[in-house]
Legacy VTK file of the C-alpha trace (Angstrom):
# vtk DataFile Version 3.0
C-alpha trace
ASCII
DATASET POLYDATA
POINTS 73 float
40.264 -82.448 121.055
38.502 -82.896 117.728
35.367 -81.221 119.119
37.398 -78.161 120.160
38.893 -77.932 116.674
35.476 -78.227 115.019
34.077 -75.452 117.247
37.049 -73.184 116.517
36.644 -73.794 112.780
32.880 -73.127 112.874
33.437 -69.908 114.842
36.258 -68.855 112.499
38.527 -68.454 115.551
42.273 -68.129 115.706
43.750 -70.464 118.316
47.064 -71.048 120.032
48.127 -74.677 119.873
50.822 -76.679 121.622
51.889 -79.390 119.190
54.300 -82.317 119.334
56.174 -82.666 116.047
57.203 -86.075 114.679
60.732 -85.331 115.922
59.416 -85.055 119.492
59.879 -81.285 119.627
57.035 -79.347 121.246
56.092 -76.181 119.370
53.601 -73.396 119.987
51.639 -72.385 116.903
49.006 -69.736 116.227
46.624 -71.167 113.659
43.310 -70.727 111.864
41.675 -74.042 110.954
40.698 -74.471 107.305
39.345 -78.035 107.204
39.304 -81.249 109.210
39.657 -84.602 107.441
39.840 -87.852 109.393
42.700 -87.725 111.904
44.298 -84.645 110.360
43.413 -81.018 109.811
44.669 -78.261 107.569
45.271 -74.825 109.021
46.971 -71.563 108.210
49.919 -71.293 110.596
50.700 -67.669 111.462
54.011 -68.790 113.009
55.272 -70.281 109.724
53.113 -68.029 107.515
51.936 -70.983 105.446
49.239 -73.661 105.226
50.169 -76.736 107.242
48.655 -80.158 107.898
48.611 -81.369 111.506
47.757 -84.680 113.186
44.925 -84.281 115.688
46.551 -86.906 117.939
49.714 -84.795 118.257
47.958 -81.765 119.752
48.785 -81.212 123.413
46.577 -78.145 124.050
44.389 -75.632 122.222
43.306 -72.221 123.529
41.322 -69.564 121.670
43.003 -66.218 121.024
40.928 -63.605 122.830
42.910 -60.550 121.752
45.327 -59.975 118.942
48.704 -58.436 119.783
47.854 -55.152 118.094
44.878 -54.728 120.472
47.116 -54.876 123.543
48.890 -51.657 124.505
LINES 1 74
73 0 1 2 3 4 5 6 7 8 9 10 11 12 13 14 15 16 17 18 19 20 21 22 23 24 25 26 27 28 29 30 31 32 33 34 35 36 37 38 39 40 41 42 43 44 45 46 47 48 49 50 51 52 53 54 55 56 57 58 59 60 61 62 63 64 65 66 67 68 69 70 71 72
């Protein structure tokens, strides 16, 4: 998973992420990765419209965003 995050950060990609919160709730987030440090990474979360820190081990899936909503008619 870390390799996917590094590639997305290097390519400056926006990705969709399925994430398990500490509470056990699964959330879908659209993020842009800012930096990766150890077992965590910082990203801008478009869902919450704020910078957030995530645990790499809590990521369930990551997929790159091919098209933005405004591009789809």
